[in-house]
N, C-alpha and C positions, 0 to 999 in steps of 0.2 A: 503491499501500502504506499501509496503518496501521503506524503502530510500535507499537503497544500492545498487540498479542498476547504473549502470556505462552506458546505453546504449544511444547513442549520439540522444534522441532526447525530444524536450522540455517534462516538465512535464504534461501538460494537453493533449498534444499530448497521452502520455505515460498510463495516467489514462482514455481516449476516448479506446483506443485502447484493456487497461486490460477487461472495462466492454463487449464491442465486445466480446474479445473472451470466459468472463465467461457467456455471451447467446449463446455461438457457442457451449460451454462445456457441458450448461444446455443441447441443442439441438442434441449433440452427445451420452450423458450419455442417454436422456430419446429414444433417435430413436434405440439405442444398445437395449435397455431392451425390447419397442414396435417389433423390428424384433424378437427378442426369442419367444416373446410372441406368434407372429404367425408361429414359428420354431419348437414350443414344442405342438401344437395345429393344426397343417395344417393334414388336413384328405383328401381324393378322390385323384382322375387323377394325374398322376405324381406329387406323394407323395416325392417320395425316391431325386428326382432332384429339388423340392422345397425346402424341408426340406436343405437338402444341401448349396442350392444357400441363404436361409434366414443367415443359418449360417457361411456363406461367407460375405454377408453384415454388419450382425451383428460386426464380425470383425474386419471389417473395420472405423467402427463407435465407435468400442472401439479405435483403434490405432487412430484414428483423434482425439476422447476427452484428450489422451496423450499430444498430438501436442499442443490443445490450452491450455491446464493446464501447460506446459512446454514452451510456447511462452511467457504466462503471467508472469509465477515465473521471466524469465529473464528480462521482461519490470520494474518488483521490485513490481508485485502486489501476489496477493493472489488467488491462485483456489481454487474456491468454484464449489466442485465435486463431493459432497454427494447426495445421491438419493435424499433426502428431499428437497437440493436446486435445484439440475435439474427440479424435480416436479415442485416446485415454480417458474424457471426462465425458463424453458422450453419455446418455439415460436408454438408446433407441439401438434398440436389435441389429446386430450387422444382416447386410441385404442380402436375398436369399438369389444367388449366382444361380441356383436354375430357372428361374423366372425368365421364360421367356415369348410367351403369348399374352394377348392382352390383358387376360382375365388376371394370370398369375402378379401382373407389376400392379395393377388395380390392386388389389387382396393386397400385395406387399404395401402398397403405400397408404394404402387408406388404414394399417395398423400404424406405420408409422406416425404419419399427420397426427392419428388418435391420440397417439402417446405423448407427442411433442404437445397436442394441445392440452391434454391434462397436468402437462408439465407448468403449462403458462397459466392455468388456473391456481395451480396450487402457489407459483409466484406473486400472484393478485394477492393469496389469502397473505402471504408471506411480508407483501408490503406494506397491506393494511394492517398487519398486527403491530409492524415498529415505525407505523404512522410515516407512511414515504406515499403521497397521493400523486406525485411524479410518476414513480415509476412504477405505480399500479394503473396510473393512466397510459404510460407507454404499452404494459402486457395487455392493458383493458382491448387495445388497438388492436394490436397485435391478435389477440385472440381472436376478436370478430372478423379479421380476414382469415386466418387458419381454419376458422370451423367454416367461411364460405368455402375454401379452399378442399375441405371434407367433404363439404356436402356435393362440389362438382366431380369429385373424385368417385363417392358411393354412388353417383347416379350412374355409373357404369357398371354396376355390378348387376347386369340381367336382375332387376325384379329385388336379389339377395338382401340388399339392402332395407328392406322392408320388411323381414323378419321382427316379430315384435312390436309391427307398427298397426294399430288399430283404422278402421274406417272410419269418421268424423259421423256423428250422429246426424240424425236428418234435419236439416236447417244449418248444418255445421260447414258448408260449402255455398258461394254462392248460386249455382244451378238451384240447390235442397231450398233458401231461402227464397228463391225467386218461386218455387211450384208452392209454397206452403201459404204465399202470402196471394198465388193467384187463386188458390185450391179454398183460404179462404174470406176471398172476395166473391166467389160464386155461392 
């Protein structure tokens, strides 16, 4: 840690946040390169759309990594973002090198992006606990983008993403409400 930060947080809180941000940095760097692995190796049905989607998800992870590193620096910390450090500190599982078809890549990425999103939620909680709304805000913004990426990825799972999803009750959709209104009018 550098001693030059004048951010108005206790030293122990800043140290805890810096450690957490470095873990998120490792996760984001690892996620970026795992998504690029899928991007480079995707084959099969929907190749082009998945190739482009993977590239967008990778760009988001790279942007997130930069935000974590800069926030760690603002708190007086040292960003640990090399590939080797990320590899050692990431909480994500290693990428499945047997994944070659689109479904296998999608499933691998859904698992990893889901874990990454969970680590962001944990980070938001930790930021709130030490009263750091700035870090919580950065992570909240990142979580929103990450969960949208997760939704886009899950949308490529031939209906498997709907497991456990229930149909909305009558009137729970626009069409259902319109039908209810027209029936009530007659």
